[in-house]
C-alpha angles and dihedrals in degrees: 000000000000099000100054091173088067096050118117115212099165105106092205089059091046089052090050092053093050095044092050094050113103092207142357127231112228125196121201129186105256108250092214099044116023092197090067132066128220108219126188138164112242140185108240147187126216137202117196124211103204094184091058100033087236142108143195128223135216136198132172132216144155117300090249131040150089097299092055093043088055094046092050090058098037122010095197113113128177118207134189133195125194115187097177136010131174132163117214145086137286094242141027092239090058094053091086092056112078094200091058092062116103142161118263111202151146118218144165123202126190139184109218143182113227122223121187105219120226103169112091094220091052090047089051090053089054094046090048090053091050093048093046092049088054096051103260095140094044091051099041107022087226139104112248118260127200127183113234091247091058094046089050092050096064136057117235120196124198117206112207112204116242096174138340142187136188134206140181137186107195130197117250 
Protein backbone atom coordinates (compact mmCIF):
# COMPACT_ATOMS: atom_id res chain seq x y z
CA UNK A 1 0.00 0.00 0.00
CA UNK A 2 1.54 3.26 -1.13
CA UNK A 3 -0.34 5.65 1.19
CA UNK A 4 0.41 4.05 4.56
CA UNK A 5 -1.24 6.95 6.42
CA UNK A 6 -4.58 5.85 4.94
CA UNK A 7 -4.25 2.20 5.93
CA UNK A 8 -6.80 0.80 8.40
CA UNK A 9 -5.45 -1.91 10.69
CA UNK A 10 -8.24 -1.94 13.31
CA UNK A 11 -10.21 -5.13 12.59
CA UNK A 12 -13.35 -3.67 14.21
CA UNK A 13 -13.26 -0.81 11.68
CA UNK A 14 -12.68 -3.26 8.82
CA UNK A 15 -15.71 -5.28 9.97
CA UNK A 16 -17.78 -2.09 10.08
CA UNK A 17 -16.84 -1.19 6.49
CA UNK A 18 -17.74 -4.65 5.20
CA UNK A 19 -21.00 -4.87 7.17
CA UNK A 20 -22.12 -1.43 5.98
CA UNK A 21 -21.43 -2.18 2.30
CA UNK A 22 -24.57 -2.94 0.34
CA UNK A 23 -22.67 -5.08 -2.19
CA UNK A 24 -19.18 -6.25 -3.08
CA UNK A 25 -17.50 -6.05 -6.44
CA UNK A 26 -15.89 -9.36 -7.41
CA UNK A 27 -13.31 -9.77 -10.15
CA UNK A 28 -12.69 -13.15 -11.71
CA UNK A 29 -10.06 -14.16 -14.26
CA UNK A 30 -11.92 -14.46 -17.56
CA UNK A 31 -12.07 -18.12 -18.51
CA UNK A 32 -11.81 -17.33 -22.23
CA UNK A 33 -9.03 -14.72 -22.10
CA UNK A 34 -6.78 -14.87 -19.04
CA UNK A 35 -5.49 -11.34 -19.66
CA UNK A 36 -8.94 -9.94 -18.87
CA UNK A 37 -10.98 -9.88 -15.72
CA UNK A 38 -14.71 -10.41 -15.38
CA UNK A 39 -15.98 -7.99 -12.75
CA UNK A 40 -19.49 -7.95 -11.27
CA UNK A 41 -21.27 -6.45 -8.26
CA UNK A 42 -22.71 -9.14 -5.97
CA UNK A 43 -24.83 -9.47 -2.87
CA UNK A 44 -22.76 -11.23 -0.25
CA UNK A 45 -22.68 -12.78 3.15
CA UNK A 46 -19.80 -12.67 5.60
CA UNK A 47 -18.62 -14.70 8.58
CA UNK A 48 -16.04 -13.08 10.83
CA UNK A 49 -13.40 -15.02 12.77
CA UNK A 50 -12.56 -12.70 15.66
CA UNK A 51 -9.79 -14.92 17.02
CA UNK A 52 -7.92 -14.74 13.71
CA UNK A 53 -8.85 -11.19 12.62
CA UNK A 54 -10.15 -12.71 9.43
CA UNK A 55 -13.38 -13.51 7.63
CA UNK A 56 -14.85 -15.50 4.77
CA UNK A 57 -17.40 -14.40 2.21
CA UNK A 58 -20.26 -16.08 0.40
CA UNK A 59 -22.30 -15.38 -2.69
CA UNK A 60 -24.88 -17.40 -4.55
CA UNK A 61 -25.64 -17.74 -8.23
CA UNK A 62 -27.14 -20.04 -10.82
CA UNK A 63 -25.54 -23.45 -11.21
CA UNK A 64 -24.19 -22.45 -14.63
CA UNK A 65 -22.69 -19.24 -15.88
CA UNK A 66 -19.66 -17.06 -16.43
CA UNK A 67 -18.65 -16.72 -12.74
CA UNK A 68 -18.52 -20.49 -12.26
CA UNK A 69 -16.75 -21.03 -15.59
CA UNK A 70 -14.07 -18.59 -14.44
CA UNK A 71 -13.75 -20.16 -10.97
CA UNK A 72 -13.38 -23.65 -12.42
CA UNK A 73 -10.35 -22.51 -14.42
CA UNK A 74 -8.86 -20.13 -11.85
CA UNK A 75 -10.17 -20.00 -8.28
CA UNK A 76 -8.56 -16.64 -7.48
CA UNK A 77 -11.11 -13.88 -6.93
CA UNK A 78 -10.47 -10.28 -5.91
CA UNK A 79 -13.22 -8.43 -4.04
CA UNK A 80 -13.72 -4.84 -3.04
CA UNK A 81 -16.09 -3.14 -0.59
CA UNK A 82 -16.76 0.58 -0.42
CA UNK A 83 -18.90 1.68 2.49
CA UNK A 84 -18.78 5.39 1.80
CA UNK A 85 -17.60 7.57 -1.02
CA UNK A 86 -17.89 11.30 -1.55
CA UNK A 87 -16.07 13.65 -3.88
CA UNK A 88 -15.40 17.16 -2.61
CA UNK A 89 -13.00 19.32 -0.63
CA UNK A 90 -12.08 19.80 3.01
CA UNK A 91 -13.19 23.42 3.09
CA UNK A 92 -15.61 25.82 1.42
CA UNK A 93 -12.77 28.06 0.28
CA UNK A 94 -11.18 25.12 -1.58
CA UNK A 95 -14.37 24.31 -3.55
CA UNK A 96 -13.42 26.85 -6.22
CA UNK A 97 -10.05 25.16 -6.84
CA UNK A 98 -10.41 22.03 -9.00
CA UNK A 99 -7.08 20.56 -7.87
CA UNK A 100 -8.22 20.63 -4.22
CA UNK A 101 -11.07 18.20 -4.92
CA UNK A 102 -10.53 14.61 -3.82
CA UNK A 103 -12.41 11.42 -3.03
CA UNK A 104 -13.22 10.64 0.60
CA UNK A 105 -13.83 6.92 1.10
CA UNK A 106 -13.59 3.80 3.22
CA UNK A 107 -12.76 0.54 1.46
CA UNK A 108 -11.64 -3.04 2.01
CA UNK A 109 -10.01 -5.16 -0.69
CA UNK A 110 -9.32 -8.88 -0.46
CA UNK A 111 -7.68 -11.59 -2.50
CA UNK A 112 -9.68 -14.80 -2.11
CA UNK A 113 -9.76 -18.43 -3.14
CA UNK A 114 -13.19 -19.55 -4.34
CA UNK A 115 -14.72 -22.85 -3.32
CA UNK A 116 -17.96 -24.06 -4.89
CA UNK A 117 -19.91 -25.66 -2.05
CA UNK A 118 -21.58 -29.03 -2.55
CA UNK A 119 -22.63 -30.02 0.98
CA UNK A 120 -26.18 -28.82 1.79
CA UNK A 121 -25.28 -27.82 5.36
CA UNK A 122 -22.32 -25.74 4.12
CA UNK A 123 -24.52 -24.14 1.47
CA UNK A 124 -27.06 -23.28 4.18
CA UNK A 125 -24.33 -21.56 6.22
CA UNK A 126 -23.51 -19.44 3.19
CA UNK A 127 -27.16 -18.64 2.46
CA UNK A 128 -27.68 -17.75 6.14
CA UNK A 129 -24.72 -15.36 6.00
CA UNK A 130 -26.13 -13.72 2.85
CA UNK A 131 -29.60 -13.34 4.35
CA UNK A 132 -28.27 -12.01 7.65
CA UNK A 133 -26.03 -9.49 5.86
CA UNK A 134 -29.10 -8.24 4.04
CA UNK A 135 -31.23 -7.75 7.15
CA UNK A 136 -33.42 -10.87 7.18
CA UNK A 137 -33.21 -11.37 10.95
CA UNK A 138 -33.75 -7.67 11.72
CA UNK A 139 -36.84 -7.56 9.49
CA UNK A 140 -38.40 -10.89 10.48
CA UNK A 141 -36.97 -11.79 13.89
CA UNK A 142 -36.40 -15.29 12.53
CA UNK A 143 -33.55 -17.42 11.30
CA UNK A 144 -33.79 -18.12 7.56
CA UNK A 145 -35.16 -21.50 6.45
CA UNK A 146 -34.65 -23.15 3.06
CA UNK A 147 -36.14 -26.46 1.90
CA UNK A 148 -33.50 -28.92 0.65
CA UNK A 149 -34.84 -28.68 -2.89
CA UNK A 150 -34.23 -24.90 -2.91
CA UNK A 151 -30.73 -25.21 -1.42
CA UNK A 152 -29.91 -27.82 -4.04
CA UNK A 153 -31.20 -25.57 -6.84
CA UNK A 154 -28.60 -22.81 -6.33
CA UNK A 155 -24.85 -22.62 -6.31
CA UNK A 156 -23.18 -21.16 -3.21
CA UNK A 157 -19.55 -20.08 -3.36
CA UNK A 158 -17.36 -19.54 -0.31
CA UNK A 159 -14.48 -17.10 -0.70
CA UNK A 160 -11.61 -17.91 1.67
CA UNK A 161 -9.50 -14.85 2.38
CA UNK A 162 -5.86 -15.08 1.30
CA UNK A 163 -5.00 -11.47 2.14
CA UNK A 164 -6.82 -8.19 2.69
CA UNK A 165 -6.21 -4.51 3.22
CA UNK A 166 -8.33 -1.52 4.13
CA UNK A 167 -8.01 2.21 3.50
CA UNK A 168 -9.81 5.42 4.24
CA UNK A 169 -9.46 9.04 3.29
CA UNK A 170 -11.57 11.03 5.70
CA UNK A 171 -12.86 14.57 5.48
CA UNK A 172 -11.34 17.12 7.79
